[in-house]
Residue, then its C-alpha position, 0 to 999 in steps of 0.5 A: m675769920y670763923e667757920l660758920g659751917p658746911g657750905i657757908l663761904p668765908h666771908s658770911i655773917c652770922v650774929p646770935l642776939t639775946a633779948t632782955a626779959k621785957a622784950k620777951e613778955l611784951y615785945f617782937y624780939p630778934v633770935l638770931c639773924g645772918h647773911y650767907d653766901c653759900d656753895q652747893s654743899y650748904r644744906v639744913s634739916r630739922d624736926g622742928y625749931a624754936n622760933p619762927l624765920l624769915l629769909f629773903l633770897r638775893k641771888g642764886k636758887m634755893l630748895l625748900e621742903y617743909d611738912g613734906v612738900q618741896y618748893h622751888v625759891e627763886k631770887g627775890d623770894v622770901i621764906l617764911l616759916d614757923c619752923d614747928r614742923p619738918h622742915s629743909y632747905a638748901a642751896d641749889p646749887a648755889a645761893e646768897f641769902l639773909y634770914l632772921h629768926f625772931d619770937g615774941c608776943n604772937a608772933h607764931a600766930l602771925t608768922r602761920a596766919i601769912s604763910a597760911s597758903s604757902p611759904i614761899l612770898r612772892r611780892e612787891e614788897n619783898v625788896l623792902v623786906g631783903q633791904q630792912l633785913y640787911d641793914m637789921v644784920q649790919e646794925y646788929q653785927k655792928h651794935g648789937l641790940g638796940n631799944e626793944a621796942a624799936d627792933s619789936l617794930r622792924i620786925y612787925q614792919l617786915l610782917t606787915w609787909l608781907s600780911l596782906p594778899a597781893g593785889n587784895p580789892a579793898r587796899d587798892r580802894d583804901p585811900i591811904h594805900q593810894t596815897v602810899e602807891y602815889i608816894r612810891a611811884h613819884v619818889g623823885e618829885s616835890i611831895s608835901l603833905g597837904e597835896l596827899a591830904q587831898q588825895a586821900h579828901l583828908s584834912p592833913c591832921h586826919y590824914s596824917h594820924e590815920f596814915k601813922r595808924h596803917t604804916g607806922f610813919s607819919p606821911m613825910e617819914y614815909v617819903i623820905n624812908t621810900r627815897l632812902e630804900k630808892a636810892k640803896m636800889l640804885l646804890l647797889q644796881t646801877t653805876l649813877s653818882v650819888t648826885d644823879i641819885a639824888y636828882e632821881v630820888g627827889y633831892e637837888s644836890g648830892g650832898s642832901l642825899s649824902n646828908l641823909f644817908i649819913k643820919k639814918t644809917g651812919i655811913s655815906p652812899r659812897e661806904y654803902r657801895r662799898s661795904n656790898g661789894i661795889l667799887t666806886r671811884 
């Protein structure tokens, strides 16, 4: 087992990545990512760093100092830094986190815009950010970089989840946002394209076009991804069986959920649980 540095426990993961010239010219691209479990001796202190940082705190607490201001980071928080100014962050006294250094067209400007009021982001969408980062670390560790456009879309999706102010009134009145909220609230129920389009007062064709323009996914892709996200959370946070979780997220059998899981992640729900340190019978 390789040693990553002071305070980083041995089972932690660090994945350096080398983007293609095409990715650097056209897209967002990952530079370095990882999943660290740290004790009280972990600390990073820099005058600056070339690539923006996105970090999700899974467990514990951290202290962040950025541009002379100190912040207390709690479980579930996201840190988003352009890293162009002096900064430091440390476990307080222990922390488990996922992180991504990234870059690309407009990456620095977008990062600064999102984190303009604070480098600490506390939003409902943080759990999605954490899950996306976890999946990216696991995939990049096993397979390295994939398609440049797909890698870019993942990073853009992360930043999109964090880009709109929480409770924005205009967003809350937007019919696409309202149907997104409906999907998330009724993920365990039957949801059809016609039903969603009717709620948005749009034709199914127009609704599908607008939904993909806003989210990057078709409506039914978003339904499937939302079900998969909730299933992942239930696998990690409960002892429910795969069959019970399938019912919770709108599938009629554990086999249906397992087929989706394998198609989307390459592993079964039980393997996903085990890979996160949760033992199953």
